[in-house]
C-alpha positions as CSV (number, residue, x, y, z in Angstrom):
1,M,-26.0,-223.4,141.4
2,I,-26.7,-226.8,139.9
3,C,-29.4,-225.4,137.7
4,S,-27.0,-222.8,136.5
5,L,-24.3,-225.4,135.7
6,T,-26.6,-227.7,133.8
7,D,-28.7,-225.0,132.0
8,P,-28.4,-225.8,128.2
9,A,-28.8,-222.2,127.2
10,A,-25.8,-221.1,129.4
11,L,-23.7,-224.1,128.3
12,S,-24.4,-223.3,124.6
13,F,-23.5,-219.6,125.3
14,M,-20.3,-220.6,126.9
15,L,-19.4,-223.0,124.0
16,A,-20.2,-220.3,121.5
17,I,-18.5,-217.3,123.2
18,L,-15.5,-218.7,125.2
19,P,-13.5,-220.2,122.4
20,Q,-12.7,-216.8,120.9
21,F,-11.0,-215.8,124.2
22,V,-8.9,-219.0,124.4
23,P,-5.9,-218.7,122.1
24,P,-4.3,-222.1,121.6
25,S,-0.8,-220.5,121.3
26,T,-0.8,-219.8,125.0
27,G,-1.0,-223.4,126.1
28,S,-3.5,-226.1,126.7
29,P,-7.1,-224.7,126.2
30,A,-8.7,-226.9,129.0
31,P,-7.3,-224.9,131.9
32,Q,-8.2,-221.6,130.2
33,F,-11.8,-222.8,129.7
34,F,-12.1,-223.8,133.3
35,I,-10.7,-220.4,134.5
36,L,-13.0,-218.4,132.2
37,G,-16.0,-220.6,133.0
38,G,-15.3,-220.4,136.8
39,T,-14.9,-216.7,136.6
40,M,-18.2,-216.3,134.9
41,K,-19.9,-218.6,137.5
42,A,-18.2,-216.8,140.4
43,T,-19.2,-213.4,139.1
44,G,-22.8,-214.6,138.6
45,L,-22.9,-216.0,142.1
46,L,-21.5,-212.8,143.6
47,I,-24.1,-210.6,141.8
48,L,-27.0,-212.8,142.6
49,G,-25.8,-213.1,146.2
50,V,-25.6,-209.3,146.6
51,L,-29.0,-208.9,145.0
52,A,-30.6,-211.5,147.4
53,R,-29.0,-209.9,150.4
54,T,-30.1,-206.4,149.3
55,L,-33.7,-207.5,148.6
56,G,-33.8,-209.5,151.8
57,A,-32.9,-206.3,153.8
58,F,-35.9,-204.5,152.2
59,R,-38.3,-207.4,152.7
60,G,-39.6,-206.3,156.1
61,S,-40.3,-202.7,155.1
62,L,-41.9,-203.7,151.8
63,S,-44.2,-206.4,153.3
64,A,-45.2,-203.9,156.0
65,N,-46.3,-201.4,153.3
66,R,-49.9,-202.4,152.6
67,S,-50.2,-200.4,149.3
68,F,-47.0,-202.2,148.0
69,V,-48.5,-205.6,148.9
70,V,-51.8,-204.8,147.1
71,W,-49.8,-203.5,144.0
72,Q,-47.6,-206.6,144.0
73,Q,-50.6,-208.9,144.2
74,R,-52.3,-207.2,141.3
75,I,-49.2,-207.4,139.1
76,T,-48.6,-211.1,139.9
77,G,-52.2,-212.1,139.7
78,S,-52.5,-213.4,143.3
79,S,-54.9,-212.2,145.8
């Protein structure tokens, strides 16, 4: 989470994209930026959390499959 919050690419993306969704006529822009940024981070956390849980559930069956392990080692260059 800390890497995600301090990633310069993500920060530049947010600074480039978010301002078009923050109309100044609806009030102070600061709370709007925090809500939009927080929503983006929460959505990312949810998606990555679901992905991690799903892949963790398949870990046992994939590591028990010898042909998958050999295939994975060949692709990643480890043996």
